Every structure is written in structure tokens, then in C-alpha cells.
PAVO-798752 format. One record per residue (C-alpha): residue in one letter; x, y, z. Coordinates in Angstrom, 2 decimals, padded with zeros to 5 digits, always signed. Layout:
site code->A; x->X; y->Y; z->Z
...
//
This chain:
site code->M; x->+005.33; y->+027.35; z->+007.80
site code->D; x->+005.46; y->+026.76; z->+011.29
site code->G; x->+007.61; y->+023.70; z->+012.87
site code->D; x->+009.33; y->+020.89; z->+011.14
site code->L; x->+008.86; y->+018.71; z->+008.62
site code->V; x->+007.84; y->+015.22; z->+008.75
site code->T; x->+008.07; y->+013.17; z->+005.46
site code->V; x->+005.94; y->+009.68; z->+005.26
site code->F; x->+006.79; y->+007.23; z->+002.41
site code->L; x->+003.59; y->+005.54; z->+001.15
site code->C; x->+002.92; y->+003.31; z->-001.62
site code->G; x->+000.21; y->+001.06; z->-002.41
site code->D; x->-000.28; y->-002.74; z->-003.05
site code->V; x->+003.54; y->-004.76; z->-002.31
site code->M; x->+002.36; y->-008.20; z->-003.62
site code->L; x->+005.93; y->-010.24; z->-003.50
site code->G; x->+003.94; y->-013.49; z->-003.67
site code->R; x->+002.77; y->-015.92; z->-006.68
site code->G; x->+005.19; y->-015.40; z->-009.46
site code->V; x->+007.56; y->-012.97; z->-007.76
site code->D; x->+007.84; y->-015.40; z->-005.11
site code->Q; x->+009.06; y->-017.77; z->-007.77
site code->I; x->+012.19; y->-015.97; z->-009.31
site code->L; x->+013.47; y->-015.10; z->-005.67
site code->P; x->+015.97; y->-017.68; z->-003.67
site code->Y; x->+013.57; y->-019.55; z->-001.92
site code->P; x->+010.53; y->-020.29; z->-003.92
site code->G; x->+007.72; y->-021.33; z->-002.23
site code->D; x->+005.44; y->-023.90; z->-003.93
site code->P; x->+003.85; y->-022.96; z->-007.21
site code->A; x->+000.51; y->-024.58; z->-007.35
site code->L; x->-003.09; y->-022.28; z->-007.89
site code->R; x->-006.05; y->-022.69; z->-007.89
site code->E; x->-006.74; y->-020.04; z->-010.17
site code->G; x->-009.54; y->-020.45; z->-013.49
site code->Y; x->-006.76; y->-018.36; z->-015.38
site code->L; x->-003.36; y->-020.44; z->-014.33
site code->D; x->-002.68; y->-023.10; z->-012.09
site code->D; x->+001.16; y->-022.45; z->-011.62
site code->A; x->+002.53; y->-019.15; z->-010.42
site code->R; x->+005.96; y->-019.45; z->-012.83
site code->A; x->+003.28; y->-018.50; z->-015.10
site code->Y; x->+003.08; y->-015.27; z->-014.47
site code->V; x->+006.93; y->-015.09; z->-014.85
site code->E; x->+006.46; y->-016.29; z->-018.07
site code->L; x->+003.83; y->-013.84; z->-019.18
site code->A; x->+006.35; y->-011.40; z->-018.04
site code->E; x->+009.08; y->-012.38; z->-020.00
site code->V; x->+006.84; y->-012.40; z->-023.15
site code->A; x->+006.00; y->-009.13; z->-022.26
site code->N; x->+009.42; y->-007.27; z->-021.72
site code->G; x->+012.27; y->-009.72; z->-021.83
site code->P; x->+013.89; y->-012.51; z->-019.92
site code->I; x->+013.80; y->-012.36; z->-016.30
site code->P; x->+016.98; y->-013.98; z->-014.28
site code->R; x->+016.08; y->-016.78; z->-011.53
site code->P; x->+016.67; y->-016.51; z->-009.06
site code->V; x->+017.37; y->-012.73; z->-008.85
site code->G; x->+018.48; y->-010.94; z->-005.57
site code->F; x->+016.03; y->-009.98; z->-003.04
site code->A; x->+016.63; y->-006.50; z->-003.81
site code->W; x->+015.49; y->-007.00; z->-007.58
site code->P; x->+012.27; y->-006.60; z->-006.87
site code->W; x->+012.24; y->-002.95; z->-005.58
site code->G; x->+014.84; y->-001.89; z->-008.27
site code->E; x->+015.44; y->+002.07; z->-008.14
site code->A; x->+013.22; y->+002.83; z->-005.64
site code->L; x->+015.44; y->+001.27; z->-003.14
site code->P; x->+018.11; y->+004.16; z->-004.23
site code->V; x->+015.15; y->+006.86; z->-004.30
site code->L; x->+014.45; y->+006.12; z->-000.65
site code->D; x->+017.98; y->+006.06; z->+000.59
site code->E; x->+018.35; y->+009.61; z->-001.24
site code->A; x->+015.09; y->+010.51; z->+000.18
site code->A; x->+015.51; y->+009.32; z->+004.18
site code->P; x->+011.74; y->+009.67; z->+004.92
site code->A; x->+010.90; y->+009.32; z->+008.75
site code->A; x->+008.36; y->+006.47; z->+008.31
site code->R; x->+008.15; y->+003.92; z->+005.45
site code->V; x->+004.35; y->+002.75; z->+004.93
site code->I; x->+002.82; y->-000.38; z->+002.69
site code->N; x->+000.00; y->-002.23; z->+002.41
site code->L; x->+001.75; y->-005.87; z->+002.27
site code->E; x->-000.36; y->-007.52; z->-000.20
site code->T; x->-000.06; y->-011.27; z->+000.22
site code->S; x->+000.42; y->-013.87; z->+003.58
site code->V; x->+003.91; y->-015.19; z->+004.36
site code->T; x->+003.41; y->-018.73; z->+004.77
site code->R; x->+004.05; y->-021.94; z->+003.95
site code->S; x->+000.46; y->-022.97; z->+004.00
site code->G; x->-001.09; y->-025.27; z->+001.04
site code->T; x->-004.70; y->-024.28; z->+002.27
site code->F; x->-006.41; y->-022.47; z->-000.18
site code->A; x->-008.82; y->-020.32; z->+001.32
site code->S; x->-012.20; y->-020.96; z->-000.01
site code->G; x->-014.60; y->-019.02; z->-002.27
site code->K; x->-010.98; y->-016.92; z->-003.19
site code->E; x->-010.24; y->-016.59; z->-007.24
site code->V; x->-007.05; y->-015.75; z->-006.58
site code->H; x->-004.38; y->-016.47; z->-003.81
site code->Y; x->-001.07; y->-015.00; z->-003.37
site code->R; x->+001.58; y->-016.60; z->-000.74
site code->M; x->+005.56; y->-015.65; z->-000.25
site code->N; x->+007.49; y->-018.43; z->+001.20
site code->P; x->+008.64; y->-017.15; z->+004.48
site code->G; x->+012.48; y->-017.87; z->+002.89
site code->N; x->+012.17; y->-014.68; z->+000.68
site code->L; x->+011.26; y->-012.29; z->+003.66
site code->P; x->+014.94; y->-010.62; z->+003.31
site code->C; x->+012.98; y->-008.93; z->+000.07
site code->L; x->+011.08; y->-007.55; z->+002.32
site code->T; x->+013.06; y->-006.37; z->+005.26
site code->L; x->+015.55; y->-005.04; z->+002.93
site code->A; x->+012.94; y->-001.86; z->+002.17
site code->R; x->+012.86; y->-001.18; z->+005.98
site code->P; x->+009.07; y->-000.64; z->+006.01
site code->D; x->+008.13; y->+000.84; z->+009.50
site code->V; x->+004.96; y->-000.40; z->+008.93
site code->C; x->+003.34; y->-003.36; z->+007.50
site code->V; x->-000.66; y->-002.88; z->+006.95
site code->L; x->-002.31; y->-005.83; z->+006.26
site code->A; x->-006.02; y->-005.18; z->+006.11
site code->N; x->-006.72; y->-006.46; z->+002.82
site code->N; x->-008.25; y->-009.16; z->+000.57
site code->H; x->-005.23; y->-011.02; z->+000.73
site code->V; x->-003.66; y->-011.62; z->+003.83
site code->L; x->-006.13; y->-014.35; z->+004.68
site code->D; x->-005.65; y->-016.37; z->+001.48
site code->F; x->-004.34; y->-019.84; z->+002.91
site code->G; x->-006.64; y->-019.19; z->+006.18
site code->R; x->-006.41; y->-018.02; z->+009.48
site code->N; x->-003.30; y->-020.57; z->+010.12
site code->G; x->-002.04; y->-018.65; z->+006.98
site code->L; x->-002.78; y->-015.37; z->+008.74
site code->A; x->-001.21; y->-016.77; z->+012.20
site code->E; x->+002.07; y->-017.76; z->+010.28
site code->T; x->+002.15; y->-014.43; z->+008.66
site code->L; x->+001.86; y->-012.43; z->+011.66
site code->D; x->+004.76; y->-014.52; z->+013.46
site code->V; x->+007.38; y->-014.17; z->+010.46
site code->L; x->+006.55; y->-010.41; z->+010.40
site code->A; x->+006.88; y->-010.02; z->+014.16
site code->G; x->+010.14; y->-012.33; z->+014.02
site code->A; x->+011.48; y->-009.97; z->+011.68
site code->G; x->+011.17; y->-006.90; z->+014.14
site code->L; x->+007.83; y->-005.19; z->+011.29
site code->R; x->+005.05; y->-003.70; z->+013.04
site code->T; x->+002.36; y->-004.28; z->+011.39
site code->A; x->-001.55; y->-003.27; z->+011.37
site code->G; x->-004.97; y->-003.98; z->+010.26
site code->A; x->-004.90; y->-007.60; z->+011.51
site code->G; x->-004.48; y->-009.98; z->+014.73
site code->V; x->-005.81; y->-012.36; z->+017.25
site code->D; x->-008.60; y->-010.79; z->+017.85
site code->A; x->-010.55; y->-007.68; z->+017.29
site code->D; x->-009.05; y->-005.74; z->+019.53
site code->T; x->-005.24; y->-006.26; z->+018.02
site code->A; x->-006.57; y->-006.05; z->+014.74
site code->R; x->-007.78; y->-002.36; z->+015.08
site code->R; x->-004.69; y->-001.36; z->+017.20
site code->P; x->-002.34; y->+001.54; z->+015.50
site code->A; x->+001.01; y->+000.74; z->+014.57
site code->I; x->+003.20; y->+003.53; z->+016.27
site code->V; x->+006.19; y->+004.80; z->+014.66
site code->P; x->+008.93; y->+006.77; z->+016.84
site code->L; x->+009.79; y->+010.33; z->+015.65
site code->H; x->+012.27; y->+012.60; z->+016.93
site code->G; x->+011.18; y->+015.20; z->+019.65
site code->D; x->+009.29; y->+012.03; z->+022.04
site code->H; x->+006.63; y->+012.29; z->+018.93
site code->H; x->+004.92; y->+009.39; z->+017.06
site code->L; x->+003.36; y->+008.22; z->+013.58
site code->L; x->+000.23; y->+006.55; z->+014.97
site code->V; x->-001.14; y->+004.00; z->+011.32
site code->F; x->-004.07; y->+002.52; z->+011.48
site code->S; x->-005.47; y->+000.15; z->+009.20
site code->F; x->-008.56; y->-001.06; z->+008.39
site code->G; x->-010.50; y->-002.60; z->+005.17
site code->L; x->-013.78; y->-002.53; z->+003.24
site code->P; x->-016.13; y->-005.23; z->+001.40
site code->T; x->-015.86; y->-002.77; z->-002.01
site code->S; x->-011.92; y->-003.78; z->-002.12
site code->G; x->-012.95; y->-007.66; z->-002.09
site code->I; x->-012.00; y->-008.72; z->+001.69
site code->P; x->-015.14; y->-011.13; z->+002.54
site code->F; x->-016.78; y->-010.44; z->+005.59
site code->S; x->-016.32; y->-013.92; z->+007.18
site code->W; x->-012.76; y->-012.40; z->+007.59
site code->A; x->-013.14; y->-009.63; z->+009.73
site code->A; x->-011.48; y->-010.45; z->+013.42
site code->T; x->-013.79; y->-010.30; z->+016.41
site code->E; x->-013.51; y->-010.72; z->+020.34
site code->D; x->-012.32; y->-014.40; z->+019.80
site code->R; x->-011.62; y->-014.97; z->+016.48
site code->S; x->-008.41; y->-013.78; z->+014.29
site code->G; x->-008.40; y->-011.47; z->+011.06
site code->V; x->-008.58; y->-007.85; z->+009.46
site code->A; x->-010.05; y->-004.89; z->+011.02
site code->F; x->-013.14; y->-004.31; z->+008.96
site code->L; x->-015.59; y->-002.28; z->+008.24
site code->S; x->-018.68; y->-002.92; z->+006.56
site code->E; x->-019.57; y->+000.82; z->+005.33
site code->P; x->-018.02; y->+003.65; z->+004.83
site code->S; x->-020.60; y->+005.22; z->+007.34
site code->E; x->-020.69; y->+008.38; z->+009.33
site code->T; x->-021.06; y->+006.40; z->+011.92
site code->A; x->-017.99; y->+004.92; z->+011.46
site code->A; x->-015.93; y->+007.44; z->+010.63
site code->N; x->-016.67; y->+009.03; z->+013.67
site code->G; x->-015.84; y->+006.35; z->+016.03
site code->L; x->-012.47; y->+006.02; z->+014.11
site code->A; x->-011.70; y->+009.63; z->+014.96
site code->A; x->-013.14; y->+009.33; z->+018.63
site code->R; x->-010.21; y->+006.67; z->+018.97
site code->V; x->-007.47; y->+008.41; z->+016.91
site code->R; x->-007.89; y->+011.51; z->+019.40
site code->Q; x->-008.37; y->+009.14; z->+022.50
site code->L; x->-004.43; y->+007.97; z->+021.35
site code->K; x->-003.16; y->+010.63; z->+019.67
site code->R; x->-000.75; y->+013.11; z->+021.70
site code->P; x->+000.20; y->+016.70; z->+020.76
site code->G; x->+002.41; y->+016.63; z->+018.69
site code->D; x->+001.68; y->+012.91; z->+017.08
site code->L; x->+000.52; y->+012.41; z->+013.23
site code->A; x->-002.00; y->+009.60; z->+012.57
site code->I; x->-002.45; y->+007.94; z->+009.06
site code->A; x->-005.80; y->+006.17; z->+008.39
site code->S; x->-004.78; y->+003.07; z->+005.68
site code->I; x->-007.44; y->+002.31; z->+004.26
site code->H; x->-008.12; y->-000.98; z->+001.32
site code->W; x->-011.36; y->+000.38; z->-000.50
site code->G; x->-012.73; y->+000.21; z->-003.35
site code->P; x->-012.58; y->-001.15; z->-007.16
site code->N; x->-009.88; y->-002.36; z->-009.02
site code->W; x->-010.37; y->-000.11; z->-011.78
site code->G; x->-011.79; y->+003.63; z->-012.78
site code->Y; x->-010.92; y->+007.17; z->-011.48
site code->G; x->-014.18; y->+007.86; z->-009.83
site code->V; x->-014.81; y->+007.89; z->-006.17
site code->S; x->-017.95; y->+007.30; z->-004.47
site code->R; x->-019.60; y->+009.96; z->-002.20
site code->S; x->-019.93; y->+007.80; z->+000.59
site code->E; x->-016.42; y->+007.26; z->+000.43
site code->A; x->-014.99; y->+010.96; z->-000.07
site code->A; x->-017.39; y->+011.74; z->+002.59
site code->F; x->-015.67; y->+009.10; z->+004.78
site code->A; x->-012.52; y->+010.42; z->+004.29
site code->R; x->-013.02; y->+014.02; z->+005.00
site code->L; x->-014.63; y->+013.00; z->+008.24
site code->L; x->-011.53; y->+011.68; z->+009.61
site code->L; x->-009.55; y->+014.25; z->+008.66
site code->D; x->-012.51; y->+016.72; z->+010.28
site code->G; x->-011.26; y->+014.29; z->+013.47
site code->G; x->-008.19; y->+014.23; z->+013.65
site code->V; x->-006.48; y->+011.89; z->+011.31
site code->D; x->-003.49; y->+013.49; z->+009.02
site code->V; x->-003.51; y->+011.77; z->+006.03
site code->V; x->-005.97; y->+008.87; z->+004.40
site code->H; x->-003.62; y->+006.11; z->+002.48
site code->G; x->-006.00; y->+004.08; z->+000.42
site code->H; x->-005.22; y->+001.61; z->-001.91
site code->S; x->-006.61; y->-001.66; z->-003.72
site code->S; x->-006.95; y->+000.23; z->-007.06
site code->H; x->-004.32; y->-001.20; z->-009.75
site code->H; x->-003.61; y->+002.57; z->-010.66
site code->P; x->-003.21; y->+005.46; z->-009.01
site code->R; x->-006.69; y->+007.42; z->-007.59
site code->S; x->-007.15; y->+010.74; z->-006.91
site code->L; x->-005.69; y->+012.73; z->-004.63
site code->E; x->-007.52; y->+015.82; z->-002.08
site code->N; x->-006.46; y->+018.03; z->-000.53
site code->H; x->-009.25; y->+018.77; z->+002.17
site code->H; x->-008.50; y->+021.90; z->+004.16
site code->G; x->-004.64; y->+021.77; z->+004.75
site code->K; x->-005.25; y->+017.33; z->+004.91
site code->L; x->-004.05; y->+014.60; z->+002.48
site code->V; x->-006.83; y->+011.86; z->+001.02
site code->I; x->-004.92; y->+009.60; z->-001.69
site code->H; x->-007.98; y->+007.75; z->-002.62
site code->G; x->-006.01; y->+004.93; z->-004.24
site code->C; x->-001.85; y->+004.79; z->-004.49
site code->G; x->-002.07; y->+001.85; z->-007.31
site code->D; x->-000.06; y->-000.73; z->-007.32
site code->F; x->+003.91; y->-000.81; z->-006.60
site code->I; x->+005.16; y->-004.25; z->-006.43
site code->D; x->+003.20; y->-007.51; z->-008.45
site code->D; x->+003.36; y->-009.76; z->-011.12
site code->Y; x->+000.73; y->-008.50; z->-013.69
site code->E; x->+003.52; y->-007.85; z->-016.27
site code->G; x->+001.47; y->-008.88; z->-019.41
site code->I; x->-001.78; y->-009.18; z->-018.04
site code->T; x->-003.59; y->-007.47; z->-020.57
site code->G; x->-007.20; y->-005.65; z->-020.77
site code->Y; x->-007.14; y->-002.23; z->-018.89
site code->E; x->-003.83; y->-000.86; z->-020.65
site code->Q; x->-005.74; y->+002.65; z->-020.64
site code->Y; x->-004.80; y->+003.45; z->-017.12
site code->R; x->-001.26; y->+002.44; z->-017.61
site code->D; x->-001.07; y->+000.10; z->-014.38
site code->D; x->+002.51; y->-000.63; z->-015.58
site code->L; x->+003.45; y->+003.06; z->-013.83
site code->R; x->+003.64; y->+002.93; z->-010.25
site code->L; x->+004.07; y->+006.04; z->-007.97
site code->L; x->+006.25; y->+006.32; z->-004.96
site code->F; x->+005.09; y->+008.73; z->-002.93
site code->L; x->+007.18; y->+011.10; z->-000.50
site code->V; x->+004.18; y->+013.09; z->+001.87
site code->S; x->+005.74; y->+016.29; z->+003.51
site code->L; x->+003.76; y->+016.91; z->+006.44
site code->E; x->+004.37; y->+020.19; z->+009.31
site code->Q; x->+004.63; y->+018.81; z->+012.69
site code->P; x->+002.85; y->+019.80; z->+014.88
site code->T; x->-000.04; y->+020.72; z->+013.01
site code->G; x->-000.03; y->+017.81; z->+010.34
site code->R; x->-001.23; y->+020.32; z->+007.24
site code->L; x->-000.22; y->+018.84; z->+004.16
site code->H; x->+003.60; y->+020.78; z->+003.06
site code->E; x->+003.67; y->+018.91; z->-000.16
site code->V; x->+003.93; y->+015.29; z->-002.04
site code->R; x->+006.84; y->+014.34; z->-004.05
site code->I; x->+005.88; y->+011.68; z->-006.31
site code->V; x->+008.56; y->+009.70; z->-007.94
site code->P; x->+007.43; y->+007.54; z->-011.11
site code->L; x->+008.67; y->+004.03; z->-011.30
site code->Q; x->+007.64; y->+001.59; z->-014.15
site code->A; x->+007.36; y->-002.31; z->-013.83
site code->H; x->+009.32; y->-003.82; z->-016.18
site code->R; x->+010.64; y->-007.81; z->-015.94
site code->M; x->+009.01; y->-007.98; z->-012.51
site code->R; x->+011.76; y->-005.12; z->-011.34
site code->L; x->+010.96; y->-001.43; z->-010.37
site code->Q; x->+012.54; y->+000.94; z->-013.36
site code->H; x->+012.77; y->+004.72; z->-014.05
site code->P; x->+009.59; y->+005.31; z->-017.12
site code->S; x->+010.48; y->+007.36; z->-019.82
site code->A; x->+010.29; y->+011.32; z->-019.81
site code->R; x->+007.15; y->+010.91; z->-021.90
site code->D; x->+005.34; y->+008.57; z->-019.56
site code->C; x->+006.30; y->+011.16; z->-016.48
site code->H; x->+004.59; y->+013.46; z->-018.21
site code->W; x->+001.54; y->+011.49; z->-019.15
site code->L; x->+001.47; y->+010.90; z->-015.00
site code->Q; x->+002.05; y->+014.49; z->-014.99
site code->R; x->-001.22; y->+015.25; z->-017.14
site code->L; x->-003.19; y->+012.37; z->-015.36
site code->L; x->-002.69; y->+013.92; z->-011.79
site code->D; x->-003.79; y->+017.37; z->-012.75
site code->R; x->-007.55; y->+016.17; z->-014.34
site code->I; x->-007.81; y->+013.56; z->-011.21
site code->S; x->-006.79; y->+015.66; z->-008.40
site code->T; x->-008.22; y->+018.53; z->-006.43
site code->G; x->-006.80; y->+021.56; z->-004.40
site code->F; x->-003.75; y->+021.72; z->-005.57
site code->H; x->-001.59; y->+023.85; z->-007.58
site code->P; x->-000.37; y->+022.30; z->-010.98
site code->C; x->+001.86; y->+019.59; z->-010.77
site code->T; x->+005.42; y->+020.66; z->-011.77
site code->T; x->+008.09; y->+018.69; z->-012.78
site code->T; x->+011.77; y->+018.12; z->-011.61
site code->E; x->+014.24; y->+015.87; z->-013.82
site code->G; x->+017.19; y->+014.52; z->-012.35
site code->D; x->+017.67; y->+010.78; z->-011.53
site code->G; x->+014.06; y->+010.10; z->-013.03
site code->H; x->+011.56; y->+012.72; z->-013.22
site code->T; x->+009.90; y->+014.18; z->-009.25
site code->L; x->+006.76; y->+014.92; z->-009.73
site code->T; x->+005.36; y->+017.84; z->-007.05
site code->L; x->+001.88; y->+018.40; z->-006.02
site code->R; x->+001.49; y->+021.64; z->-003.62
site code->P; x->-001.78; y->+022.47; z->-001.83
site code->L; x->-003.61; y->+025.44; z->-002.58
//
């Protein structure tokens, strides 16, 4: 190995709205416009039926649970999450959406205490309360000193990467964009004179080459670049040929990690010429306990990714994965049996790695090392 190692924390959807918002110290309006339920507090009740009582209000650290001490011990150089909710008091529900997520700005300490360096926003819920809700979300996050990528007042701002300082006067560049396969409406795309998200209509070769050219333009020697993509279906392990080819083109063109999310459970990891693709991180925090129908995917199991890259090359050194489990809307360590289930799954669906190893300790850590 040449150079230093830089470790980055990555996870999938962090959804602190709806039911999660209702158990925090400052719950917002619980009204919903869903065919399934019309009150966000009902999602808390579903979770309680499944796993037991949830105290209310909980402290701001509650939803993160055991993830916080894991992150404190790992001390990654950067923390990148997909913030899967608007942060607004707006009551204007976006039309054409079946599900709307919002978090009361008063509960923002639940986000800030996890110290994310970047909140990527190019997803299918950040405009759930319209462009006024997006404006409030951006203002609240900026007011808290949080970097964002993937949404903005116009297309240029939405496409702009978040830039995180690294040691040695280098930087981590995080580009965020979303595709319609994740449920992002075409009308949410930012334009020259309209706010919205950084949107790609399809994972084409032209789109990949354009993004890679922008990465090369902004990336300096010693910098690292992450492409954070909201794409693909909620369920299933399959990856389309076009998405797989798109990710590889990005890596060949100067991106160091493709950070995929949208699926409710983990999808495959790929080692492509020494660079990492996570096709889907799976959900991280949400209010989905008690919702049935896809139990075979074990979406109660959540993965905390610690990706170690060689600097300045950006080559993948290893991926450490700390399994967690959603229980009473809090992340806890799962059983050894569940960890072994995840180990077998990762070996089955991932490519270009040695067999996944397990380290026991405070919970189990799964490690993937590139071939």
C-alpha cells in the first residue's frame, strides 16, 4: 500500500421525518395524506406492536442508538449520509406523491449530533412539501452549518459538489444526483431558473462522461471524489446493465466511490479495477418497523459502511461494515446469527472481493477486502 488511508462513513437513507419526528422532543404536525395511514403517530404504534413500547419523547440521540459510539470509535475522516426527508413546517403537500416525509426543524439536533459532513439531497422526498419546503430545508441545514449536495436554488447550485477538507490540504468532493428509477418526479429537476434536485433522466454513457468530466475539472491531485446516486427500485438484488455500466464509467473517469442508495435493503458491492461501487446501502434510520410484505430481505438490518481508501490514488483498501438493527425506532447491535446471515448475503451478491470476514467485539464487524 502506498500513501495514507482515508476512511469515510457512508450509509443509506436517514429518514428522520414522519414517525421518527413524532417521538422526538418537538414533533411536527402528524397529518399525512397516504392511502394507508393519515397520522404519523400510527407508524410509532406499528413499531410498538412489532417490538415493544417506545418512550415519548426520546432524546435526540435515540434513533441513532449504537451507531453513535461506533462512529466515535471509528473516527472517520468524513461522514456522508442521504437525508431522506424535508426539514420544514410547511403544510403544502407535493401533488402526485403517495408518501410525504417531513421533520420539524426543531428536531434538527437529532441530525447534527451525528455530525454529518455532507447531507446528500438528490432523492425522492426532499421536495415532498414543494419548493417552499425545499427552501426551508436548505436554509435550516445551512443555518446549522451542514454541507449539502444534490439540491439547490437552481441547476448550477444543485450540481455543485460538497467539499470536505482532508488532511494535507486535500479534499473530499461529494457529488449528488438522482434518477427517476428511485421515484424522483421529472418535475423536481432543478433548472437555470427553478430550484430542485440534480437530476439525470437516465444512466447513459453521455451522462456518465459528462459527470466524469466535471469531476476531473474540480478534482485536484490528492483529492478524493464520491458520486452519491439515488437510484433503482426499493426491493430486489438485481442491478440493471445500464446502471452497472454507468457506475463503472464514473470510476474509470475519475470518481473513487459510487455511493448508491434508495433500496430499502442492501444491494451488491462491486470492486471495479480497485474502485468501489455500493449499488445500494439500504435504509439506515426510518419508521418502517411493523410494515410487512418483504420480510425475506431483512430490511430491519441496517449497514454502517466504513470505506477506507488509499490516498492519493483513491484505490479501495477495505470496506468495514457494522451491522445494526432497527428496534423500537433505535439502532441496536443484532444477534450473531443475523450478522452471519448478512455475511452470507454479502458473499453471494458482491463481486471482486475475498470472502467476507467477521470480527467479534462490541457487535460484529464484517470486512470486505478487494481481490
